[in-house]
C-alpha positions in Angstrom: -26.2 103.3 -41.3 -23.5 101.0 -39.8 -24.1 98.8 -37.2 -27.5 99.9 -36.4 -28.6 98.4 -40.2 -28.2 94.7 -37.9 -30.5 96.0 -35.3 -33.8 95.0 -36.4 -32.5 91.2 -36.9 -31.3 90.8 -33.2 -34.3 93.0 -31.3 -36.9 89.8 -32.2 -34.8 88.0 -29.6 -36.6 90.0 -26.3 -40.1 88.6 -27.7 -39.9 85.9 -24.8 -39.9 87.3 -21.9 -42.7 90.1 -23.2 -45.0 87.3 -24.4 -44.8 85.5 -21.4 -45.6 89.0 -19.3 -48.4 89.9 -21.7 -50.4 86.8 -21.6 -50.0 86.1 -17.7 -50.4 90.2 -16.8 -53.0 91.7 -19.5 -56.6 91.1 -20.6 -56.1 88.7 -23.4 -57.6 90.8 -25.8 -55.4 93.6 -25.1 -52.3 90.9 -25.3 -54.0 89.5 -28.5 -53.9 92.6 -30.3 -50.5 94.1 -28.7 -48.5 90.9 -29.5 -49.7 90.6 -33.3 -48.6 94.1 -33.7 -45.5 93.6 -32.3 -44.4 90.4 -34.0 -45.9 92.4 -37.4 -43.4 95.4 -36.9 -40.2 93.1 -35.8 -40.9 90.9 -39.1 -41.2 93.7 -41.3 -38.3 95.1 -40.5 -36.0 92.3 -40.2 -36.9 91.8 -43.7 -36.2 95.0 -44.9 -33.1 94.8 -43.4 -32.3 91.8 -45.3 -33.1 93.9 -47.8 -30.7 96.4 -47.4 -28.4 93.9 -46.9 -28.7 91.8 -49.7 -28.8 95.4 -52.2 -25.6 96.5 -50.3 -23.4 93.7 -50.0 -24.3 92.4 -53.7 -23.9 95.6 -55.7 -19.9 94.9 -56.4 -20.5 91.3 -57.5 -19.6 90.4 -61.5 -22.9 89.9 -63.4 -25.1 91.7 -60.9 -27.7 93.7 -62.8 -27.7 96.3 -60.5 -26.1 99.5 -61.6 -22.8 100.1 -61.7 -22.8 103.3 -59.4 -24.1 101.0 -57.0 -21.2 99.1 -56.1 -19.7 102.7 -55.5 -16.9 102.9 -52.2 -19.5 105.3 -50.7 -22.5 103.3 -50.8 -20.2 100.2 -49.9 -18.8 102.4 -46.4 -22.2 102.2 -45.3 -22.6 98.7 -44.3 -20.2 96.9 -42.3 -18.8 93.7 -44.1 -20.9 94.4 -47.2 -19.3 91.5 -48.9 -20.2 88.9 -46.3 -23.6 90.1 -44.8 -25.0 90.6 -48.6 -24.5 86.9 -49.3 -25.6 85.7 -46.5 -29.0 87.8 -47.1 -29.6 86.4 -50.2 -30.7 82.7 -49.0 -31.9 84.2 -46.3 -34.3 86.7 -48.2 -35.2 83.6 -50.3 -35.7 81.4 -47.1 -38.4 83.9 -45.9 -39.9 84.6 -48.8 -40.1 80.8 -49.7 -41.6 80.4 -46.1 -44.3 82.9 -46.0 -45.6 81.7 -49.3 -45.8 78.1 -48.2 -47.8 79.4 -44.9 -50.3 81.6 -47.0 -50.9 78.9 -49.4 -51.3 76.5 -46.7 -53.5 78.4 -44.8 -55.9 79.1 -48.1 -56.1 75.5 -48.9 -57.1 74.6 -45.6 -59.9 77.0 -45.5 -61.0 75.8 -48.9 -60.7 72.7 -47.7 -63.0 72.9 -45.1 -65.4 75.1 -46.9 -65.8 72.2 -49.6 -66.9 70.2 -46.9 -69.7 71.8 -46.0 -71.2 71.4 -49.5 -74.7 70.4 -49.6 -75.4 71.9 -45.8 -77.7 74.7 -45.4 -76.5 78.2 -45.7 -76.5 78.6 -41.9 -74.7 80.1 -39.1 -73.8 76.9 -37.7 -73.0 73.9 -39.7 -73.2 70.2 -38.4 -71.4 67.8 -39.7 -72.4 64.0 -39.4 -69.0 62.8 -38.1 -68.9 61.0 -34.7 -65.2 62.6 -33.7 -65.3 65.5 -31.6 -64.0 68.6 -32.6 -65.2 72.3 -33.5 -63.7 75.5 -35.5 -64.7 79.0 -36.7 -64.9 78.9 -40.3 -64.4 82.8 -41.6 -66.0 83.2 -44.8 -64.1 81.9 -47.5 -65.2 84.0 -50.5 -67.5 87.3 -51.6 -71.3 86.6 -50.8 -70.5 83.6 -48.4 -70.7 83.9 -44.6 -68.9 83.0 -41.3 -69.8 80.0 -40.3 -69.5 78.0 -36.7 -68.6 74.4 -37.5 -69.4 71.6 -35.0 -69.6 67.6 -35.5 -72.1 65.5 -33.6 -69.8 63.9 -32.0 -68.9 67.3 -30.0 -72.6 67.9 -29.6 -72.8 64.5 -28.2 -70.2 65.0 -25.8 -71.5 68.2 -24.2 -74.4 69.2 -22.2 -76.9 72.3 -23.0 -75.1 74.8 -21.1 -71.6 73.7 -22.2 -72.8 73.9 -25.9 -73.7 77.4 -25.8 -70.5 77.9 -24.3 -68.9 76.6 -27.2 -71.0 78.3 -29.4 -70.2 81.1 -27.7 -66.7 80.8 -27.8 -66.5 80.4 -31.9 -68.7 83.4 -32.4 -66.2 85.0 -30.4 -63.4 84.4 -32.7 -65.7 85.5 -35.5 -66.3 88.7 -34.4 -62.6 89.4 -33.2 -61.2 88.0 -36.9 -58.9 85.8 -34.7 -57.8 84.1 -37.7 -56.6 87.1 -39.4 -54.5 87.8 -36.4 -53.3 84.0 -35.9 -52.2 84.7 -39.5 -49.9 87.6 -39.2 -48.3 85.8 -35.8 -47.7 82.8 -38.4 -46.0 84.7 -41.1 -44.0 87.0 -38.5 -43.0 83.5 -37.1 -41.8 82.9 -40.6 -39.9 86.0 -41.5 -37.9 85.5 -38.6 -37.8 82.7 -36.0 -37.0 84.3 -33.2 -40.5 85.4 -33.4 -42.2 82.2 -32.9 -42.8 82.7 -28.9 -45.2 85.4 -29.9 -46.5 83.3 -32.3 -47.3 80.6 -30.1 -48.8 83.6 -27.4 -50.9 85.2 -29.6 -52.2 81.6 -30.4 -53.0 81.3 -26.7 -54.2 84.9 -25.4 -56.7 84.5 -28.7 -58.1 81.2 -27.0 -58.4 82.7 -23.8 -60.0 86.0 -25.7 -62.3 83.4 -27.1 -63.0 82.3 -23.5 -63.7 85.0 -22.0 -66.4 86.3 -24.4 -68.3 83.0 -23.9 -68.2 83.4 -20.4 -69.8 86.7 -20.3 -72.2 85.1 -23.1 -73.6 82.7 -20.7 -73.3 83.9 -17.6 -70.9 80.8 -16.2 -67.0 80.6 -16.3 -67.6 76.9 -14.7 -69.6 76.4 -18.0 -67.1 77.0 -20.6 -64.1 75.2 -18.4 -66.1 72.3 -18.3 -66.9 72.6 -21.9 -63.3 73.0 -22.8 -62.5 70.0 -20.3 -64.6 68.0 -21.7 -64.0 68.9 -25.1 -60.1 68.5 -24.4 -60.3 64.8 -22.6 -62.2 63.2 -25.5 -60.4 61.7 -28.8 -58.6 64.1 -30.9 -61.1 65.6 -34.0 -60.4 66.1 -37.3 -60.8 70.0 -37.2 -58.1 72.6 -39.5 -55.0 72.7 -38.1 -54.4 76.7 -38.6 -58.4 77.9 -37.8 -59.6 78.7 -34.5 -60.6 75.4 -33.1 -62.7 74.5 -29.6 -60.0 73.2 -26.9 -56.9 72.3 -29.7 -55.5 75.2 -29.0 -52.8 76.6 -26.3 -52.4 74.6 -22.6 -56.1 73.6 -22.1 -55.3 73.0 -18.0 -54.3 76.9 -18.3 -56.9 78.1 -20.1 -59.2 76.0 -17.4 -57.5 77.6 -14.5 -57.9 80.8 -15.7 -61.9 80.2 -15.6 -62.1 79.3 -12.3 -60.4 82.2 -11.1 -62.0 85.6 -11.5 -62.0 87.5 -14.4 -59.2 89.3 -16.0 -58.9 93.2 -15.1 -60.8 95.4 -17.5 -57.5 97.8 -17.1 -56.4 97.9 -20.8 -52.2 98.8 -19.9 -50.8 98.1 -16.5 -49.3 100.9 -14.5 -45.9 102.1 -16.1 -43.9 101.5 -12.4 -44.7 97.8 -12.2 -42.2 94.9 -13.9 -45.1 94.2 -16.3 -45.2 97.8 -17.2 -41.9 98.3 -17.8 -41.7 95.4 -19.4 -44.4 96.3 -22.2 -43.1 100.1 -22.2 -39.7 98.6 -23.4 -41.6 95.9 -26.3 -42.9 99.3 -27.5 -39.5 101.2 -27.5 -38.0 98.3 -28.5 -40.3 98.0 -31.7 -40.1 101.6 -32.4 -36.4 101.6 -32.1 -36.3 98.6 -34.3 -38.7 100.7 -37.0 -36.8 103.6 -36.6 -33.4 102.0 -37.8 -35.0 100.4 -40.3 -36.3 103.5 -41.7 -33.2 105.1 -41.1 -31.3 102.9 -43.0 -33.5 102.5 -46.1 -33.7 106.4 -46.2 -29.7 106.6 -45.8 -29.5 103.9 -48.6 -31.5 105.6 -51.4 -29.9 109.0 -50.8 -26.4 107.4 -51.1 -27.9 105.2 -54.0 -29.4 108.1 -55.6 -26.2 110.4 -54.9 -24.2 108.1 -56.7 -26.4 106.6 -59.6 -26.0 109.2 -62.5 -29.6 110.0 -64.3 
């Protein structure tokens, strides 16, 4: 394995420039999917790396339940500074597990709380809550047999004009159709597994909102109507929408979203040319993900082979 086992832990440092370039130069749909995939792969590789460090680095500690043969010098020689790295990996892996579990539990709790708020309302695609505070969000189906719903308060409806209401509903339906809640959850889990991936989480949140903005602009046929709806909602007092669900004018830098809608629509090109700054950066990101995955796979296979040879049947 050698020093390559540490590579997946540091490659996420490249997340910041990749996120900035992708959200500025790619179509929001492409940027959201690409950045989510990059975050998921890098987070999985870094977590696997911690697991390998823990197994090899703690196998020789007294009282360890692992087989005695796993502390063979040949096994420990495969990992540089095995004792220090192994001991440091234990609290790190426990922290990753705890933070990811907290993210999942919070996401589930908020979705169920949002669903309970709709109790007694008609089972319609749009749920209007009698709340004077302006907010709107997309609520995916919580359980089998239920439906995806757009939740909006009376305060938000009173704030917007008819064309802006259509933009709002188109925006939230785009979140539901694109399953943005799942992409956002993956990005949050990745950032919880490796703090270096937090720029990707922020970029995925912004790109998902931009994706929904562009879909809404196509549906209503007016980019200015969507921009006005977002700006008007953002200037209102903050509502009480769930924090982890895609919410209208509540995620991402609103001025940037409005400015993007007032500009020409993004090019439909899915991937920029290779011999440009953006193309080279994105290909570099893909290469980094591939190297991280290969390094993790190589370390795992090597460790398995060494442990199999060292452990008697």
